[in-house]
N, C-alpha and C positions, 0 to 999 in steps of 0.2 A: 727867237720867239716861238717858233714852231717846236723847237726842241724842248723849251720850257713847258709849253702846253702839253706836249706828249708826256713829259715827266709828271706833270700834275694829274693828267688823266690816269696815268699808270698808278700814281700814288693813291688816287681816289678809288680806283678799281681794286687795288690790294686791300684797302681799308674795308671795302664792302665784302670782299671775300672773307676777311677775318670775322666780320660781323655775322655773315651767313654761317660760317663755321660754328660760331658761338650759339647762334640760334638753332642750328642743326643738332648740336649736342643736347640742347634742351628739348626740341620738338620731337626728334626721332624716337627717343625712348617712350615718350607719351604716345606717339602714333603706334609704335609697336605694341604697347600695352592695350590700346584700343582694339587693334586688330586681333590680338590674342584673346582679349575679353570676349569679343564677338564670336570668335571661333569656339572658345570654351563654352560660351552660353549655348551655342548651337549643339555642341557635343553633349553637354550635360543634359540639355533638354531631350536629346535623342535617348540618352541613357535613362532619363526619368520616364520617358514614354515606355521603354522596354520594361522598367521595373513596375510600372503601374499595371502592366499586363500580367506580371508574375505575382505570386504570393509574397507578402512582405518579408517572410522569413526565408524566402528562396529568391532573393533579388537577382534578376537576370540569370537564373539558373540555366546552364546549358544541359541539354538532354539529348540522348541518342536513342532513336527508335529501333527496336529489334522486333522480331516476330512475337515476342512475349512481353518485353519490358516497356514500361512507359517512362520511368525515370523522373517523374514529377510528383509533388506531394498531392495528397487527397484534394479533389476538387479542381485539378488542372490536367491538361494534356500537353503532349509534346508536339509543337506546331510543325507542319510540313510545308507551310507556305514559303515562297521564294524570299519574301522580305523578313520573315520571322522564323525561319527554319531553325530547329534546335533550341527554341525558347519555350519555357513552360508558360502556357496560356490558361486563363480561367476557363473551366468547363461550364457548359450550360448546367445550372444547378439542379434542374428537375430530375435528370436521370440518376446521377450519383447519389443525391440526397434521398431520393425515393428508394434507391437500393439500400442505403444505410438505414433508413426508417424501417424497411421490411426486415432486415437482419436484426435490428433492435427488437422488433415485435416478437420474432421467433426466439431470441435469447431470453426475453422477458418471460415467455411461456415456459421455457425449459427451466429457468431459475426458480420460478414459483412452484413448478412441479417438484423440483428437488427439495425446496424448502418444505413442501407438504410432507414429504417422506421424513425429513429431519425433525419436524415439529410434531409428528404423529408417531409413526412406527418407531423411529430411532429414539426419540425422546422417551416414550413409554417403556422401551426396553431397558433404558439405562438410568432413569431417574424415578424416584418414588413419588415426588411431589412436584407441583408447579410453584414457582416462586410467587409470593403475594406482594412483594415490594421490591424496590430497586436494589436493596442492599443484601439480598440473599446470596449466600455462597453456594453455588451449585456443585453437588458432588454426585458421582455415580453411586449405584445401589450398594456396591461393595464397600463404600465408605472411604475410598482412597482414590487418588488420581493414578491411573494406570497408563503406561505407555506400551501395553501389549495389545496385539491385534485381537486377542480372544474376547475382550470385554466389549469391543465395539465403541467404547468411549475413551479412546486414546487421547492423550494430550493434544496431538495434532488434529484429531477429528473435532474435539471441542473448540479449538482455536479457529478451525475452518468454518464451523457452524456459526460461531459468533461473528466472524468476518463477513460471511455471505449475508447473514440476516441484517447486520448493521448497514451494509451497503444498500440492501433492498429498502430498508426503512428510510434511510437518509436520501436515497436517490428517488424516493417517491414511487417506486414500482413494486413495493410489497403489496400483494393482492390477497387480502384476508379471506376473500371468498374462495380463491383457488387453493390457498394454503390450508384453509379450514381452521385456522387459529387466528384470533383477533390480534391486531397489531400491538395492542397494549401488552398482552401476554408475551408476544414475541420480543418486545423491548425489554420486559422484565427478565426474560430468560437470557437475552443477550448480555445485559449488564451483569446478571448473575454469573454467567460463564466467564466474563472478563474478570470479575472480582475473584472468582475461584482460581483462574489461571494466574492472576497476579499474586495472590497469596501463596499458591503452590510454588511459583517461581522464587518467591522470597524465602520460603521455608526450606527449600532444597538448594539454596545458593545458586539459582539459575539453571537447574537441570544439567549443570556442567556445560562447558562451551563446546559446541560442535556445529557444523553446518545445519544439522537437522533441528537442533533446538533453537538455533538462530532463525530458522524458517518459521517455527512455531511462534517465536517472539515477534516476528514480522507480521504474521496474521493477527496476533493479539494486539499489538501496538497500533496497527492500521484500524482494526475494529474499534479500539478505544477512542481514537480520534473522531470517529463518526458519531459516537454517543457520549462525548466527553462531559457535557454538562450534566449528564445523569449519573456519572460515576461518583462514589463517595470520595471525599478529599483524600482519604487514606489510600484508596486505589489509584487515584491520579498520581500521588506521590510515588507509589511503588512503580507505576509504569514509567514515570520520568526517570527514576533511578535505575530501573531494569534496562531501559533503552540505552541510557548513558553508560551503564556498566558493560553491556555487550559491545557497544560501539567503541568504547575506550579499549577494551580487550583486543578488538580486531585491529586497532591501530598498530599493534605489535606483531601481528600475524601476516606475513606476506602471502599473496595468492599462490596456491599450489598449482603445479603443471603436470599434465600427463607425460609430456616429454620436456627435457631441458633444452637449453639453447643449442646444444650439440646434437640433438635428436635422440638422445638416450631416453628410453622409457623409464620413468620413475615410479609409476603406479601401473603395473601390468594389468591390462584389461579394464582399467578404471579411469576414464577421463574425469577431470575435475570441473568440467564445463558447467554442469547444472549447479554444483555446489558453490562455485565462484559466483554464478549469477544470483543465487539466493542471498549470499553474503553481501554482494554489491547492492542488491535491492534493500536489504535491511539497513545498511549504512546510508543509502540514499534517503530512505524513509526517516532515519534518525536525523539527518542533516536538514531535511526540508520540512518535516512535520513536527519536529522537536527542536526548533532552531535556537532556543534561548540558551542552550549550553555553550560554554566558551569554546568547546572543541568541535562545534558544528562544522566549521570550515575544514578542519582536518578530517572529519568523518566523510565529507563529500569528496575530498581529494582521494581518500582511500577507496571510496565507493567506485570512483572512476578507474582506479587501478584494478579492482576486481572485475569490473564490467569488461574492460578491454582484454583482460587475461582470460576471461571465461570462454571466449570464442576466437582466440588468436590462432593462426595457422603457422606451421613451421617456416614458411617463406617470409612471414612478417617479423621474425626475430631480427632485430637490428634496425628496423624501420621506425621504431618508437622506443625510447629508453625504458619505458614502463614494461615492455613485453620481454619477459625473461625465458619464455619457452612457448609451448603450444598445448592447447586442449582440443583443437578442432583439426581434423584432417584437411589436406589441401582441397579435397573435393567437396567439403562441407559436411561430411559424415562424422559421427561421434562413436567412439568405442566405449562401451560400458558393459558390465557384467560379462566380460570376456567375449563380446561379440559386437557387431554393428548394431547399435541400439536406436531403433526408430523412435521409441517412446521418449528417449532422452534428447533426441533432436527436436521433438515437439516442445520440450520443456523450455526452450529458449524464448519462444513467443509468449509463454505464460508470464515470464519475468518482465519482458518488455511491456506487456500490458499493465502489469502492476506498477512499473516505473512511470508509465504514461499517466496513470491516475494520480500517483504521488506528485508528479510535476504539475498536473492541472490543479490539484487541491492546494498547492503552495504558490500558485500564480507564477509559475516558472515553466521553462521548457525542459525537455529531456536532452541532455548532451549527446553528441554523436556516439560516444563510447557505449551508450545504452543500446544501440542497434548495430553495433560493430559486427560485420559479416553476416547479418541476418539474411541478406539477399543470397549469399552463397549457400546458406543452409536451405533456403527455399528452392534454389536451383537443384540441390541434391535430392529434394523430394520429387521434382517434376521433370527434370531434364537428364539426370544421371541414369544411365542404363546399366543394369546389373545382369550380365549374361548368365543363363541357367547353367552353363558349363562350370562356372565358378561359385555360383550361389544356389540357393534353394529354387526349385522350379516354381513357377514357369519363367522367372526372370522378368526383366523390364524395369519400369520406373516404380518408385514407392507409391506415389499417388497415381491413380489410374483414371483414364478416360474411356468412354464407351466407343463403339464403332464409328459414331458420328463425330467424335472428337469432343464430346461434352464431358466436363468433370463429373466424377461419381464419388461416392463415399467409400469406395473400396481401397484397401491398403494392402500393399505387398511387403512382406517382411523378408529381406534377403538372407538374414542370418539370425533366426530366432526371434522370439517375442517375449517381452517382460511382463506387461500388465495383462495381456489377453487380447485375442484378435477382435473382440467386440468393442474395444475402446475406440469410440469415435468423438467423444467430447473434447479431447485434447486438440485434434486438428481444427475444430471450430475456431479456437483462439488463434492458431497459426494463420489460417486463411483470412480471418478478419483483419489481423494486422497487415497481411499482404495487401488486402483490399484498401485499407485506410492509408497505407504508405505508397499505394500505386506501384507496387513492385511487379505485379502481374495483372494484365488486363482481365484475366479469368478469376481474380481473387473473390469477387462476389459470388460467382457460380460455385466455386469450391466451398465457400463458407455456407452457402444455402444448402448444398447437398449434404454436408455433415450435420447441419442443424436439423434437417428433416429426418435424418437417420436417427438422431438422438431422441427426437420427439416420438418417433415410432417405437423406440425402445421403452420410453416411459409409458406409452399408452398400453403396454401389456399388463400393467398392474395399477390398481386404483390409487395406491399411495404415492405414485410418481417415481418410484424407485427405478433406476436404469438397469441394474444388473441382477442376475441371479447369482447364487453362491458359486455356481460352476463357471461363470463367465469371467470373473476377475479373481485375483489372488489376495486382495486386501479390502477390508470393509471401509477403509478410508476413502475409497473412490467415490462414494455417494456424496459426502460433503465436499469433495474436490469438484464434482460437477457443479454444485451450487456456487462455489467460489468463482470458478472460471466464467460461468455464465453471468453471474452478478457483475463481475468486472467487465465482461463483454458489453453488457447493457450500458454501463457507465461510459465505457470507451466510445461506443457508438453515439451515445447522447452528446458527448463533448464534440464529436465530429459534426453532428447535425446542427448543434447550437453551440458555437465556440465560446459562449459566455462562460467564464471561469466558474467552476463549482468548488466552493470551499466548505470545510466542515461546519463553520459557523452558519453559513447560508442554508445548508441542507438540513442541519439539525433542527432549525426552526420549523421545518415542515411537519415534525411529529410532536410538537408541543401540545397539540390539542388532544392527544390520546392519553395524556397524564390524568390521573384521578384528580377530581376537583377538590380543592381544599388545601390549606397550608399544611406543611409537614408539622408533626407535633414537636414542640420545643419545651424545654424547661427554662423559664425565665427567672433570672436572679437580679435583684436591684442592687445588692451589695453583699460582701462576704458575710457580714453579720446577720443579714436578714434571710436566713435559710428557709424560713416559712413562706417566703415570697415565691417559691417555685409554683408555677402554674402550667397546666397542660392545655394547649391551644387547639387541639383537634383530636378526634377519635381515631382517625386513620394513622397507622403506625408504620411508616416505611423504614424507620431506623430509630436507634436510640440516640437522640440528638439533644444537646443542651446548648443554649446560647445565653451569654451574659454581657452586661455592661457594668464596668466597675472602675473606680479610681485606683484600685490596687493594681500596680503594673504587672505583677506575676501571679495573678489569681490562678489557683488550681481548681479543676473540676474533677470530681470523682464519680465514677459509675459503679453501681452494684447490681449484680444479677444473682438471684437465689432460686434454686430448684425447689419447688414447693414440697415434693414428696420426700426429699432427703435432707433439705436444709443446706445442701451444698452451695457454697457462696463463691462468687468471683468478683473481683474489683479491678478497676483500672483508673488511671488519672491522666490529666493533660494539663500542662502549664500554658496559660494564655500569654499573648504578647501585647504590650501596651495596655489599652483598656477595652479591647474588643477581642473576643475569642469564640470559636465555634469548633465543635468536634462531633464527628459521627462515629458511632460504633455499629458495625454491620450486624444486622439481625441474623442469628444462627451462629455467630462467633462472638467471643469476648476477648478482651485483653486481660490476661491473667497477671496480676501484679507480682513482680519478682523480688520485691524488697531490696532493690539496688538502684541507686540514683544513676548509675552508669549503664544499666541494662535497659534496652528498649523492650517494652512489653511485647510478648508474642501471642499469636492467635491460637486458640484451642477450639475445637468443634464442640458444640453442645448436642447432647443426645436428645431425641424427641421427648417432649414432656411439657409440663406447665411451669412457667417461671414468672417471677416478678422482678421488675427493675426499678431503680431509682437513681437519683443523683444528688450531689450536694457540693457546695463550695467549701474549700478549705484554705487555710492560710499557708504561708510559706515557712512553717516552723517544724517540719518533719512529722506531721500528724500521722504519717503512714507507719511509723514505728510501732512495734507490738509491745511496747512497754506496759508494765502493770498487768500483763496477762490479758488485756482486753483486745479481742479481735476487732479489726477495723470494720468488718462487716456489721458488727453489733454495736458500733459506736452511735452516738446521737446525731441528730441534725439531718437525717435523710428526708428527702421530699416524699410526699405520698406515693405509694407504689402503684405501678401499672402492670397488667398481666400480659404475658406473651405465651402463646401456645405454639410450640414447634411440632409439626407432624412429620 
């Protein structure tokens, strides 16, 4: 009996063990999951706490404090506390943002001073008239676009003037009282310059492709986006096509290198750093501000290739498959014009600043390729020592501090100078970027020192000009000052108020300066009713015709006649569907080529008195010169209006 009982107990015990095993297999994983979840929740909460202290784009960024570097983005500092050491923490906003506001005010003053020179002295030296409407094509006095320094109205100077003025108008910091030219006239001139540059680009097949002409197109295309709503449809089309043409061409051109991957110098004395940076910025602009093109993604990919190539060092070959050589020395210096070129080292920040604005206006960020090795370049300015035994006396660092260790506006050139020793506006941009990127705790002091120096230079002359003819080697430096300072204002404004600034938003700020009244139109009720043309306003900003018709391919013809000679020009446009609109820029006409396949070309009109008219025509080849009847003398033209070109 005892034996049986023991067996029964043993059997029951074994059954319970089996049951417990089954339960254990079910419960254990659940328990483990609960424990892991609790641990994970604690861990992720800790991580979230750290991220909340750092900027959203720099989540839990690790930083290392040195005597000079901060290592955190603008508005943050590198913590030294035991619990948060090496983590980027939000700065008290009052100090940094007050500093940014002060720098912005100084750059605003410099920018308006430079615009005063451009819209008074420079403009009067190069242009015979002020445009009276948005569609004027601005041309220098000699009657052609020149790319020579002698005229003072080079293609690049015109593009920079348009770019700086457009940014000032759209950014809301154009000061008509300081510039002494009202904002309406400034806007007319800006649109006129863009129109002229666009037409010149088209007529010369793009000024040929080179990094220098691409830079001009970058200025022009950026300016165009700031005043896009005020450009004629024809100019908008040219700009879209010009940007696409340049960007597509660059897809087939790899970034050049000063040295190849093996260290062999390919371009003696001529780094391609700044040229690659220009091209990268143009491609970035094309991709971000002209994004409707099917190749936009390819443009951006190529932009990043040029960006990273522009300031790659020899030791970085092999670290990234895109890097095929080097354009920057290991110590952060640049070789150009056969010497260590300080001016071309400053050029890097100029392109970074432009790219930052492009990113802001496209509601995006600037990829890391856009600032590749910028810190290394800055260190070459402030930490790299050049001994007098090997370089020009007195030796030392490129950027100088005073005896108390405070930054000054003095610059040391170890091996020659390109632009002139009085050039101080370029370091403003570099120091501002250093300040905003928190690369150097003295960035604000450097930027302010250079800004004050430039303001003192401008105070020497009532028109706001920075340089005398003896101080710089190129007249293009005056509009260059305006460009960099206008961009500087924008860059600082974005840092102070991170709300994204887009072309659409900022353009609306200058709508009130437009002349009151609707633009003049010629209205047609149907192709047969040519007498129905009416003029709706006395103000004439363009030759413009608008029509509504059931005829799907209605043609509109324009006619311009010179009163003194009877010389006649005509043009035509085919509408789409039942709505069409076309603008003919004042000062230029489309000269009909009597060829269905040839697009009409622009020809300048000489000063004089002209009359213009328009009419609708059917789709039956009315433009043929059969029966010896000139189209200009055919019937059906609307009542003429007078144009006086001075």
